[in-house]
C-alpha positions as CSV (number, residue, x, y, z in Angstrom):
1,M,-15.3,65.7,-32.4
2,S,-13.9,62.2,-32.0
3,T,-12.6,60.7,-28.8
4,T,-9.3,58.9,-28.7
5,R,-9.4,55.5,-26.9
6,K,-6.8,55.6,-24.2
7,L,-5.1,52.3,-25.2
8,Q,-4.4,53.7,-28.7
9,R,-2.3,56.6,-27.3
10,L,1.4,56.0,-27.3
11,D,1.9,57.3,-23.8
12,Y,-0.6,54.9,-22.3
13,I,0.8,52.0,-24.2
14,T,4.4,53.0,-23.2
15,A,3.4,53.1,-19.5
16,L,1.5,49.8,-19.8
17,L,4.6,48.1,-21.4
18,G,6.7,49.5,-18.6
19,A,4.4,48.0,-16.0
20,M,4.3,44.7,-17.8
21,I,8.1,44.5,-17.9
22,L,8.5,45.5,-14.3
23,V,5.9,42.9,-13.1
24,V,7.0,40.0,-15.3
25,F,10.7,40.4,-14.7
26,W,10.4,40.8,-10.9
27,L,8.1,37.7,-10.8
28,V,10.9,35.8,-12.6
29,V,13.4,37.2,-10.0
30,A,11.0,36.1,-7.2
31,T,10.6,32.7,-8.8
32,F,14.4,32.1,-9.3
33,P,16.1,34.2,-6.6
34,S,19.3,32.2,-6.5
35,F,19.8,32.9,-10.2
36,F,19.7,36.7,-9.6
37,F,20.8,37.2,-6.0
38,F,24.4,35.9,-5.5
39,N,27.7,37.5,-4.6
40,P,29.4,38.4,-7.9
41,L,32.5,39.2,-6.0
42,G,32.8,35.6,-4.8
43,A,34.2,34.5,-8.1
44,S,37.9,33.6,-7.9
45,N,38.6,34.8,-11.5
46,V,38.9,38.6,-11.7
47,L,37.5,38.8,-15.2
48,R,34.6,36.6,-14.2
49,R,34.0,38.7,-11.1
50,F,33.8,41.8,-13.3
51,E,31.4,40.2,-15.7
52,L,29.1,39.0,-12.9
53,V,29.0,42.6,-11.5
54,I,28.1,44.0,-14.9
55,S,25.5,41.3,-15.3
56,T,24.0,42.1,-11.9
57,V,23.8,45.8,-12.9
58,G,22.4,44.8,-16.2
59,W,19.5,42.7,-14.9
60,F,18.6,45.4,-12.5
61,G,18.7,47.9,-15.3
62,I,16.4,45.9,-17.6
63,S,14.0,44.9,-14.7
64,T,13.7,48.3,-13.0
65,L,15.4,51.1,-14.9
66,V,13.8,50.3,-18.3
67,P,10.2,50.4,-16.8
68,L,11.1,53.6,-14.9
69,L,12.3,55.2,-18.1
70,L,9.2,54.1,-19.9
71,F,7.0,55.6,-17.1
72,L,9.0,58.9,-17.4
73,I,8.7,58.9,-21.2
74,A,4.9,58.2,-20.9
75,S,4.6,61.2,-18.6
76,G,6.1,63.5,-21.2
77,K,9.8,63.4,-20.4
78,S,10.7,62.3,-23.9
79,K,14.4,63.1,-23.5
80,M,14.7,60.0,-21.3
81,R,14.4,57.7,-24.3
82,I,18.1,58.2,-25.1
83,Y,18.9,56.1,-22.0
84,L,16.6,53.2,-23.0
85,P,19.0,51.2,-25.2
86,Y,21.8,51.4,-22.5
87,A,19.5,50.2,-19.8
88,A,18.1,47.4,-22.0
89,L,21.3,46.1,-23.6
90,V,23.8,45.9,-20.7
91,Y,22.2,42.6,-19.4
92,P,22.1,40.6,-22.7
93,I,25.5,41.8,-23.8
94,S,27.0,40.9,-20.4
95,L,25.4,37.4,-20.7
96,I,26.9,36.9,-24.1
97,V,30.3,38.1,-23.0
98,S,30.1,35.9,-19.9
99,Q,29.1,32.9,-22.0
100,I,32.1,33.4,-24.3
101,T,34.4,33.8,-21.3
102,V,33.1,30.6,-19.7
103,Y,33.4,28.7,-23.0
104,V,37.0,29.9,-23.4
105,Q,38.0,29.1,-19.9
106,T,36.1,25.7,-19.5
107,G,35.2,24.6,-23.0
108,S,31.5,24.4,-21.9
109,T,28.7,26.8,-22.2
110,Y,26.0,27.1,-19.6
111,T,23.0,27.6,-21.8
112,A,21.0,24.6,-20.7
113,Y,19.1,26.9,-18.3
114,L,17.3,28.3,-21.4
115,K,15.9,24.9,-22.2
116,N,15.2,23.9,-18.6
117,F,13.6,27.2,-17.8
118,P,12.1,28.8,-21.0
119,I,11.0,32.0,-19.2
120,F,14.7,33.0,-19.4
121,I,14.4,33.1,-23.2
122,F,12.0,36.0,-22.5
123,T,14.1,37.8,-19.9
124,D,17.5,37.2,-21.6
125,L,16.7,37.4,-25.3
126,L,13.2,38.6,-26.2
127,L,12.7,41.4,-23.7
128,P,15.8,43.3,-24.8
129,V,14.6,43.0,-28.4
130,L,11.1,44.2,-27.4
131,V,12.6,47.2,-25.6
132,M,14.7,48.1,-28.7
133,F,11.5,48.0,-30.8
134,I,9.8,50.3,-28.3
135,W,12.8,52.6,-28.3
136,H,12.8,52.7,-32.1
137,D,9.1,53.6,-32.2
138,L,9.7,56.3,-29.5
139,K,12.5,58.0,-31.4
140,E,11.6,61.5,-32.6
141,R,10.5,61.6,-36.2
142,P,11.6,64.7,-38.2
143,T,8.8,66.9,-39.0
144,V,8.4,67.8,-42.7
145,G,7.2,71.2,-43.9
146,V,7.3,72.9,-40.5
């Protein structure tokens, strides 16, 4: 009889990734609170206001809902994985749409924050990609010969 090391089991790894995402993203939020906590309804442009509300919902989704879903999946609730892409992609998509809107309205992009604060490369770009890889690996595989 062989014993399985806990860190090789997908449920433990999934829970560990959920904890890592939760801690890292909320540490970034705590480090840059003014970047995340603002009044999205304070924008004068209606389209911009809508985009900022969606972005706020999105960063909360990827910072908190994604880890919660990963914890639930790790505890055996595998049906929760269908919500993972939605929770992970609202934030980066809203940022892209917002950048396009700002560029169309002003002729400038506000992407210098990625160079000035490289941790946002992780939260805005790499983390959603990581979650999509996790989601892909968690998808049910068809069983052959059963």
